[in-house]
PASEBA-1860 file (N, C-alpha, C; in nm, 3 decimals):
! residues 73
1> MKTNFDQF> 2.346/-0.100/-0.520/2.304/0.036/-0.496/2.206/0.079/-0.605 ~ 2.092/0.130/-0.563/1.992/0.174/-0.657/2.013/0.321/-0.689 ~ 1.999/0.355/-0.815/2.012/0.494/-0.856/1.895/0.531/-0.945 ~ 1.873/0.660/-0.959/1.771/0.710/-1.049/1.832/0.725/-1.188 ~ 1.764/0.673/-1.287/1.812/0.680/-1.423/1.727/0.777/-1.503 ~ 1.779/0.821/-1.617/1.699/0.906/-1.703/1.599/0.819/-1.780 ~ 1.509/0.883/-1.853/1.401/0.812/-1.922/1.456/0.713/-2.025 ~ 1.561/0.750/-2.096/1.619/0.661/-2.196/1.670/0.533/-2.132
9> ENDRMIDD> 1.739/0.545/-2.020/1.793/0.428/-1.951/1.679/0.342/-1.894 ~ 1.575/0.406/-1.841/1.459/0.331/-1.792/1.395/0.249/-1.904 ~ 1.377/0.311/-2.020/1.319/0.241/-2.134/1.409/0.127/-2.181 ~ 1.537/0.148/-2.179/1.631/0.043/-2.221/1.624/-0.077/-2.127 ~ 1.613/-0.050/-1.996/1.606/-0.159/-1.899/1.477/-0.239/-1.915 ~ 1.367/-0.171/-1.943/1.238/-0.239/-1.960/1.240/-0.327/-2.084 ~ 1.304/-0.281/-2.191/1.306/-0.355/-2.316/1.409/-0.468/-2.317 ~ 1.496/-0.474/-2.219/1.601/-0.576/-2.215/1.543/-0.709/-2.168
17> PNNYKWGI> 1.546/-0.814/-2.251/1.489/-0.943/-2.211/1.564/-1.009/-2.095 ~ 1.686/-0.967/-2.066/1.761/-1.022/-1.953/1.704/-0.979/-1.819 ~ 1.618/-0.876/-1.819/1.558/-0.827/-1.695/1.425/-0.894/-1.665 ~ 1.395/-1.002/-1.734/1.269/-1.074/-1.713/1.296/-1.218/-1.674 ~ 1.224/-1.265/-1.574/1.229/-1.405/-1.534/1.116/-1.477/-1.607 ~ 1.148/-1.586/-1.670/1.053/-1.667/-1.748/0.983/-1.584/-1.855 ~ 1.040/-1.472/-1.893/0.985/-1.389/-1.999/0.870/-1.300/-1.961 ~ 0.817/-1.310/-1.838/0.700/-1.229/-1.803/0.715/-1.149/-1.675
25> FYFNSKDS> 0.802/-1.189/-1.583/0.817/-1.119/-1.455/0.939/-1.027/-1.463 ~ 0.912/-0.895/-1.452/1.021/-0.797/-1.455/1.098/-0.805/-1.324 ~ 1.228/-0.830/-1.332/1.313/-0.847/-1.214/1.444/-0.775/-1.240 ~ 1.454/-0.650/-1.191/1.574/-0.570/-1.215/1.608/-0.496/-1.086 ~ 1.712/-0.541/-1.019/1.751/-0.480/-0.893/1.813/-0.341/-0.911 ~ 1.856/-0.307/-1.031/1.912/-0.174/-1.057/1.803/-0.069/-1.073 ~ 1.682/-0.112/-1.103/1.569/-0.022/-1.123/1.500/0.000/-0.989 ~ 1.496/0.123/-0.941/1.440/0.151/-0.808/1.288/0.163/-0.809
33> RTIVPKRS> 1.227/0.162/-0.926/1.081/0.177/-0.934/1.012/0.046/-0.894 ~ 0.898/0.059/-0.830/0.819/-0.057/-0.793/0.724/-0.095/-0.905 ~ 0.658/0.003/-0.962/0.564/-0.018/-1.071/0.627/0.041/-1.197 ~ 0.635/-0.042/-1.300/0.701/0.000/-1.426/0.608/-0.031/-1.542 ~ 0.622/0.042/-1.653/0.541/0.009/-1.771/0.586/-0.123/-1.832 ~ 0.491/-0.193/-1.894/0.525/-0.318/-1.961/0.604/-0.288/-2.087 ~ 0.664/-0.392/-2.144/0.741/-0.374/-2.268/0.655/-0.311/-2.376 ~ 0.534/-0.361/-2.392/0.438/-0.300/-2.482/0.356/-0.202/-2.398
41> RILGWTLN> 0.385/-0.075/-2.409/0.328/0.028/-2.321/0.176/0.030/-2.323 ~ 0.117/-0.012/-2.433/-0.028/-0.008/-2.445/-0.096/-0.109/-2.353 ~ -0.023/-0.210/-2.306/-0.079/-0.314/-2.220/-0.081/-0.276/-2.073 ~ -0.023/-0.163/-2.037/-0.033/-0.118/-1.899/0.097/-0.125/-1.822 ~ 0.085/-0.164/-1.696/0.196/-0.160/-1.602/0.221/-0.297/-1.541 ~ 0.338/-0.315/-1.484/0.372/-0.438/-1.415/0.454/-0.404/-1.290 ~ 0.484/-0.503/-1.211/0.562/-0.483/-1.089/0.706/-0.526/-1.110 ~ 0.797/-0.457/-1.043/0.937/-0.494/-1.043/0.959/-0.590/-0.926
49> FANPYTYL> 0.974/-0.718/-0.955/0.982/-0.819/-0.849/1.115/-0.819/-0.777 ~ 1.209/-0.736/-0.817/1.334/-0.722/-0.744/1.320/-0.618/-0.633 ~ 1.212/-0.544/-0.633/1.186/-0.442/-0.532/1.105/-0.504/-0.418 ~ 1.150/-0.491/-0.293/1.077/-0.554/-0.182/0.937/-0.497/-0.161 ~ 0.912/-0.375/-0.203/0.778/-0.317/-0.187/0.676/-0.389/-0.274 ~ 0.719/-0.455/-0.378/0.628/-0.531/-0.463/0.556/-0.638/-0.382 ~ 0.629/-0.706/-0.296/0.571/-0.813/-0.217/0.475/-0.758/-0.112 ~ 0.499/-0.637/-0.064/0.404/-0.572/0.027/0.274/-0.539/-0.045
57> IILGIFFL> 0.285/-0.495/-0.170/0.167/-0.465/-0.250/0.086/-0.592/-0.273 ~ 0.153/-0.700/-0.309/0.084/-0.827/-0.334/0.016/-0.877/-0.207 ~ 0.086/-0.871/-0.093/0.026/-0.914/0.034/-0.094/-0.825/0.071 ~ -0.081/-0.695/0.046/-0.192/-0.604/0.075/-0.315/-0.637/-0.008 ~ -0.296/-0.663/-0.136/-0.409/-0.700/-0.221/-0.470/-0.832/-0.175 ~ -0.386/-0.928/-0.139/-0.434/-1.057/-0.092/-0.518/-1.042/0.035 ~ -0.466/-0.968/0.133/-0.539/-0.951/0.258/-0.667/-0.869/0.241 ~ -0.664/-0.768/0.153/-0.786/-0.692/0.127/-0.892/-0.781/0.064
65> SLIFGWLN> -0.852/-0.869/-0.026/-0.950/-0.958/-0.088/-1.006/-1.056/0.015 ~ -0.922/-1.103/0.108/-0.973/-1.189/0.215/-1.072/-1.115/0.305 ~ -1.039/-0.992/0.339/-1.126/-0.913/0.427/-1.260/-0.885/0.358 ~ -1.256/-0.841/0.231/-1.381/-0.812/0.161/-1.462/-0.939/0.136 ~ -1.394/-1.050/0.113/-1.464/-1.177/0.098/-1.531/-1.220/0.227 ~ -1.463/-1.197/0.338/-1.518/-1.232/0.469/-1.636/-1.141/0.504 ~ -1.628/-1.013/0.469/-1.735/-0.918/0.500/-1.860/-0.944/0.417 ~ -1.846/-1.003/0.300/-1.960/-1.026/0.211/-2.025/-1.161/0.232
73> K> -1.993/-1.233/0.337/-2.056/-1.363/0.364/-2.200/-1.348/0.399
END
């Protein structure tokens, strides 16, 4: 069950190394957010790979790049 957490809990989950696969992919099924800040906030954002919407975003980017590549032939 996914719940909304306060900012402190969100930051704690992001900083927890157990929530990362191979040290770089954020994978936390308890976190309902799709896009989360990276551990080092200055580096930007990352995707929560435990969220199914992440894969829709990746597929959308892939198909858009195929379409734009096809249109620019």
